[in-house]
C-alpha positions in Angstrom: 9.6 8.3 41.3 6.0 7.8 40.2 5.2 6.5 36.7 1.7 6.4 35.2 0.4 2.8 34.7 -0.3 1.4 31.3 -3.7 1.9 29.7 -5.5 -0.6 27.5 -7.2 0.3 24.2 -9.5 -2.0 22.2 -7.6 -3.1 19.1 -7.4 -5.9 16.5 -4.3 -7.1 14.8 -5.0 -8.1 11.2 -3.2 -9.3 8.1 -4.4 -7.8 4.9 -2.8 -9.0 1.7 0.9 -9.0 2.3 0.8 -6.5 5.2 -0.1 -6.5 8.9 -1.4 -3.7 11.0 -3.2 -2.7 14.2 -6.8 -1.7 13.6 -8.8 0.6 15.8 -12.3 2.1 15.9 -12.1 5.8 16.3 -14.5 5.8 19.3 -12.2 3.4 21.1 -9.2 5.7 21.1 -8.4 7.9 24.1 -10.2 11.2 23.7 -7.0 13.1 23.0 -6.2 10.8 20.1 -9.7 10.9 18.5 -8.7 14.0 16.5 -5.6 14.3 14.2 -2.5 15.7 15.8 0.4 15.2 18.1 -1.4 13.0 20.7 -2.7 10.6 18.0 0.7 10.3 16.4 2.5 9.7 19.7 0.0 7.0 20.6 0.3 5.1 17.4 4.1 5.4 17.5 4.1 3.9 21.0 1.7 1.1 19.9 3.9 0.1 17.1 7.2 0.6 19.0 8.7 3.6 17.3 11.0 5.4 17.0 13.4 2.5 17.5 17.1 3.2 16.7 17.6 -0.5 16.7 15.0 -0.8 13.9 13.5 -3.9 15.5 10.3 -2.5 17.2 10.8 -5.0 20.0 8.7 -2.9 22.4 5.6 -2.6 20.3 3.4 -4.3 17.8 5.4 -3.5 14.7 7.4 -6.1 12.8 10.4 -3.9 11.8 9.4 -3.7 8.1 7.3 -1.2 6.1 4.8 -4.0 5.6 4.2 -4.5 9.3 4.6 -1.0 10.7 1.0 0.1 10.0 -2.1 1.4 11.7 -5.7 1.8 10.7 -8.5 3.8 12.2 -12.1 3.2 11.1 -14.9 5.6 11.8 -18.6 6.3 10.9 -18.8 7.4 7.3 -18.6 11.0 6.5 -19.7 10.5 2.9 -23.2 9.4 1.7 -23.7 5.9 0.4 -20.6 4.6 2.3 -20.3 2.2 5.2 -17.2 3.4 6.9 -14.3 5.9 6.8 -10.8 4.3 6.5 -7.8 6.2 7.7 -4.3 4.7 7.2 -1.1 5.7 9.1 2.3 4.4 8.0 4.5 4.5 11.1 8.1 5.2 10.6 10.4 2.6 12.2 13.3 4.7 13.3 11.9 8.2 13.2 9.2 9.9 15.3 6.5 10.4 12.7 3.4 8.9 11.2 2.9 9.4 7.5 -0.7 10.1 6.6 -0.1 11.0 2.9 -1.4 7.8 1.2 -3.4 4.6 1.4 -2.4 1.0 2.1 -3.9 -1.2 -0.6 -3.0 -4.5 1.1 -4.7 -3.6 4.4 -7.7 -2.4 2.4 -8.5 -6.1 2.0 -8.9 -6.3 5.8 -10.9 -3.1 6.2 -14.1 -4.7 4.9 -14.0 -7.6 7.3 -13.1 -5.3 10.2 -16.0 -3.0 9.3 -18.4 -5.9 9.3 -17.1 -7.3 12.6 -17.1 -3.8 14.2 -20.7 -3.0 13.4 -20.2 -0.4 10.7 -22.2 -2.4 8.1 -25.9 -2.6 8.6 -27.0 -6.1 9.6 -29.7 -6.2 6.9 -26.9 -5.9 4.3 -25.0 -8.9 5.6 -26.2 -12.1 3.9 -26.4 -15.5 5.7 -24.2 -16.9 2.9 -22.7 -15.2 0.0 -20.8 -11.9 -0.4 -21.2 -8.6 1.5 -20.3 -5.5 -0.4 -18.6 -2.9 1.9 -18.4 0.6 0.6 -15.3 2.2 2.0 -14.3 5.9 2.0 -10.5 6.1 1.9 -10.0 9.3 3.9 -6.3 9.7 3.2 -6.8 10.1 -0.6 -10.6 10.8 -0.5 -11.5 7.9 -2.8 -14.1 5.2 -2.8 -13.0 1.5 -2.5 -15.4 -1.4 -2.7 -14.5 -4.6 -0.9 -16.4 -7.9 -1.6 -16.2 -9.9 1.6 -17.2 -13.6 1.7 -19.8 -14.5 4.3 -20.7 -17.9 5.8 -23.6 -18.3 8.3 -23.7 -14.6 8.7 -20.1 -14.3 9.7 -17.0 -13.1 7.8 -15.4 -16.1 6.1 -11.6 -15.9 6.6 -10.4 -19.4 5.8 -10.3 -20.7 2.2 -8.0 -22.0 -0.6 -7.1 -18.6 -2.2 -3.3 -18.4 -2.5 -1.5 -15.1 -2.6 2.3 -15.0 -3.3 4.0 -13.4 -0.4 1.5 -15.0 2.1 2.4 -18.4 3.5 -1.0 -19.9 4.0 -4.2 -19.8 1.9 -7.3 -17.9 3.0 -10.6 -16.7 1.7 -10.5 -14.4 -1.4 -11.5 -10.8 -1.0 -12.0 -8.8 -4.2 -11.2 -5.1 -3.9 -12.2 -2.5 -6.4 -10.5 0.9 -6.4 -12.9 3.4 -8.0 -11.5 6.3 -9.9 -8.0 5.4 -8.4 -6.1 8.5 -9.4 -4.6 9.6 -6.1 -5.6 13.1 -4.9 -6.4 16.0 -7.0 -5.2 16.9 -10.5 -4.0 14.9 -13.4 -3.3 11.2 -13.3 0.0 12.1 -14.9 1.0 15.2 -13.0 3.7 16.4 -15.4 1.4 16.0 -18.3 3.6 13.4 -19.9 3.5 9.6 -20.1 7.3 9.6 -19.9 9.6 12.3 -18.6 13.3 12.9 -18.5 14.1 12.9 -14.7 17.4 14.5 -13.9 18.8 12.9 -10.8 22.2 14.2 -9.5 24.7 11.4 -9.1 22.6 9.0 -11.1 21.9 10.7 -14.5 18.9 11.5 -16.6 16.4 8.7 -16.4 13.3 8.0 -18.4 10.4 7.9 -15.9 6.7 7.4 -15.8 5.2 9.3 -12.9 1.6 8.5 -12.1 -1.0 9.2 -9.5 -3.1 6.1 -9.4 -3.5 4.0 -6.2 -0.6 5.8 -4.8 1.9 8.3 -6.4 4.5 6.2 -8.1 7.7 6.8 -10.1 8.6 4.0 -12.5 12.0 3.8 -14.1 13.6 1.1 -16.4 15.6 -1.5 -14.5 18.4 -1.5 -17.1 18.9 2.2 -16.8 19.9 1.8 -13.2 21.9 -1.4 -13.6 19.3 -4.0 -12.7 17.4 -6.8 -14.4 14.1 -6.7 -12.6 14.6 -10.1 -11.1 16.2 -8.9 -7.9 15.1 -10.1 -4.4 15.1 -8.1 -1.2 18.7 -8.8 -0.1 20.1 -7.7 -3.5 18.9 -4.2 -2.8 18.4 -3.9 0.9 22.0 -5.0 1.8 23.4 -2.3 -0.5 23.5 1.2 1.2 24.5 2.8 -2.1 21.6 1.4 -3.9 19.1 2.5 -1.2 20.6 6.0 -1.3 20.2 6.1 -5.1 16.6 5.0 -4.9 15.9 7.6 -2.2 17.5 10.3 -4.4 15.3 9.2 -7.4 12.3 9.3 -5.1 13.0 12.8 -3.8 13.6 14.4 -7.2 10.6 12.6 -8.6 8.5 13.9 -5.8 9.5 17.5 -6.6 8.7 16.9 -10.3 5.3 15.5 -9.4 4.5 18.5 -7.3 4.2 16.5 -4.1 6.9 18.5 -2.3 8.5 21.8 -3.0 12.0 21.1 -1.9 14.2 18.0 -1.9 14.7 18.1 1.8 10.9 17.6 2.4 11.1 14.0 1.1 12.6 12.9 4.4 9.3 13.6 6.2 7.2 12.1 3.5 8.5 8.5 3.4 5.3 6.8 2.4 4.8 8.6 -0.9 5.7 8.6 -3.6 6.8 5.1 -4.2 9.7 4.3 -6.6 9.7 1.2 -8.7 11.7 -0.3 -11.6 10.4 -2.4 -14.5 11.8 -4.9 -17.0 10.6 -7.2 -19.7 9.7 -10.8 -18.6 12.6 -13.1 -17.6 13.0 -16.4 -15.7 13.8 -16.0 -12.0 13.4 -17.8 -8.7 11.2 -16.1 -6.1 12.1 -15.6 -2.5 10.2 -18.8 -1.5 12.1 -20.8 -4.1 9.3 -20.9 -6.6 10.4 -20.9 -10.2 8.8 -18.0 -12.2 9.0 -18.4 -16.0 9.1 -15.5 -18.4 5.9 -16.9 -19.9 4.1 -16.6 -16.5 4.2 -12.8 -16.4 3.7 -9.8 -18.7 6.3 -7.6 -16.9 8.7 -7.6 -14.0 8.3 -5.0 -11.3 10.3 -4.3 -8.1 9.1 -1.5 -5.7 10.5 0.2 -2.7 8.5 1.1 0.4 9.7 3.3 3.3 13.3 3.1 1.9 13.5 -0.7 1.4 12.7 -3.1 -1.4 9.2 -4.6 -0.7 9.1 -8.4 -0.1 6.2 -8.6 -2.5 4.1 -5.7 -3.8 2.2 -2.9 -2.1 -1.5 -3.1 -3.0 -1.6 0.6 -4.0 1.5 0.2 -6.1 -0.2 -2.8 -7.8 -3.0 -0.4 -8.7 -0.4 2.0 -10.1 1.2 -0.8 -12.1 -2.2 -2.0 -13.6 -3.2 1.6 -14.4 0.1 2.5 -16.1 0.1 -0.8 -18.0 -3.4 0.2 -19.4 -2.0 3.4 -20.9 -0.1 2.8 -24.2 3.4 4.4 -24.1 4.2 4.4 -20.3 7.3 2.5 -19.2 5.2 -0.2 -17.6 3.1 -0.6 -20.7 6.2 -0.8 -23.0 7.9 -3.3 -20.7 4.8 -5.4 -20.8 4.9 -5.4 -24.6 2.9 -2.3 -25.4 -0.6 -1.9 -26.9 -4.0 -1.8 -25.2 -4.7 -4.0 -22.2 -7.2 -4.3 -19.4 -5.1 -6.4 -17.0 -1.5 -7.3 -16.3 0.3 -10.1 -14.5 3.5 -8.9 -13.0 6.4 -10.6 -11.3 7.5 -9.4 -7.9 10.1 -10.8 -5.4 7.6 -13.3 -3.9 5.9 -14.4 -7.1 3.2 -13.0 -9.4 0.1 -11.0 -9.2 -2.7 -10.3 -11.7 -4.4 -6.9 -11.5 -7.0 -5.4 -13.8 -7.5 -1.7 -14.7 -9.6 0.4 -17.0 -8.2 3.7 -18.4 -9.5 6.1 -21.0 -8.3 9.2 -22.8 -10.7 12.1 -23.0 -9.5 15.4 -24.5 -5.8 14.4 -24.3 -6.2 13.6 -20.6 -5.9 10.1 -19.3 -8.1 8.9 -16.4 -8.7 5.5 -14.7 -12.2 4.4 -13.9 -11.4 1.3 -11.9 -8.7 -1.1 -10.7 -9.4 -4.5 -9.4 -7.4 -7.1 -7.5 -7.9 -10.1 -5.3 -6.3 -10.3 -1.8 -7.1 -12.1 1.4 -7.3 -11.0 5.1 -7.5 -12.6 8.5 -7.8 -11.5 12.1 -4.6 -12.6 14.0 -5.5 -11.3 17.4 -8.1 -9.2 19.1 -8.6 -7.6 22.5 -6.6 -4.7 23.9 -3.3 -3.1 23.1 -1.5 -1.6 26.1 0.7 1.6 26.2 2.2 3.6 29.0 -0.4 6.3 30.1 2.1 9.1 29.7 3.2 8.2 26.2 0.9 10.5 24.3 
């Protein structure tokens, strides 16, 4: 029996924030995968090692978590005054699909560096020393993101002393600005309300803030679902009933937000919306053993990604947290003490994160002009990724 040999595709494996992913230039992909569709999805699934019923992704580049089952494709800009188009694919671990419905805020921190290294940024805009501003068009949600990438001797500076909870080693700081971060079209609060009553069969009627900013996110109060907001991954991920409850909340919230028409559609839209729970500050010990004091944070937030509690916080969800905190009356704002604010420091399972946001109300409609956070990024490996030639 004859089998096609493996092919090799230029690729770079990068960490961005608290995520890792395989980065490609569009022109380096096999011709069949250069356009959206089945061939591209099958290729990326095989690269990552999905679908894997063992949920380990042993035969691919994935790391068996939502934070490490990610792919990025960069291309020449389709929009004026931008340097690069950034397309993100969240690869399911155990199912045969790639979710293109949203952005990855963490990997956004690596996009600027990859764009510079890959020749998307004009050389005359890269200083010998200083900061290079990379203008990114986020193609999934059709929004502008600006990355400020440190440069030393004309090259991307990756090492440094910036520490990010959820990442073991320090690196260079990359500031990321999410411009007009409301996700997609329509209102930032798709139901028209800052707080809704969300009816969830088997759970009850929950107060919920549903927001489109950074990524569509459903916020509920921790105490309403039996939690304190200080939970770590194993507290949630080892409990099948809890995971099923959160998925039910997510599905019914997605319908109420207008993201899907029927509950059943949520199974094929795992990446969005996110579901998170919030609580007032409290002392807790992070997953690394670091003591977090109630006075260190404004609010506690735990968020789920791809059906599991995230080990830290998704970058896009951090944008949603910051934006919701800037709007008086949302559950996030109330848990943080209420009132007007332009930034928030929140506690997550791995530690804390400070994020800024600017929101304004015009004619009874809230909008966000900008959200800002600091992350870091680093190339882990570069060269070629190999896949069987008949896998896509």
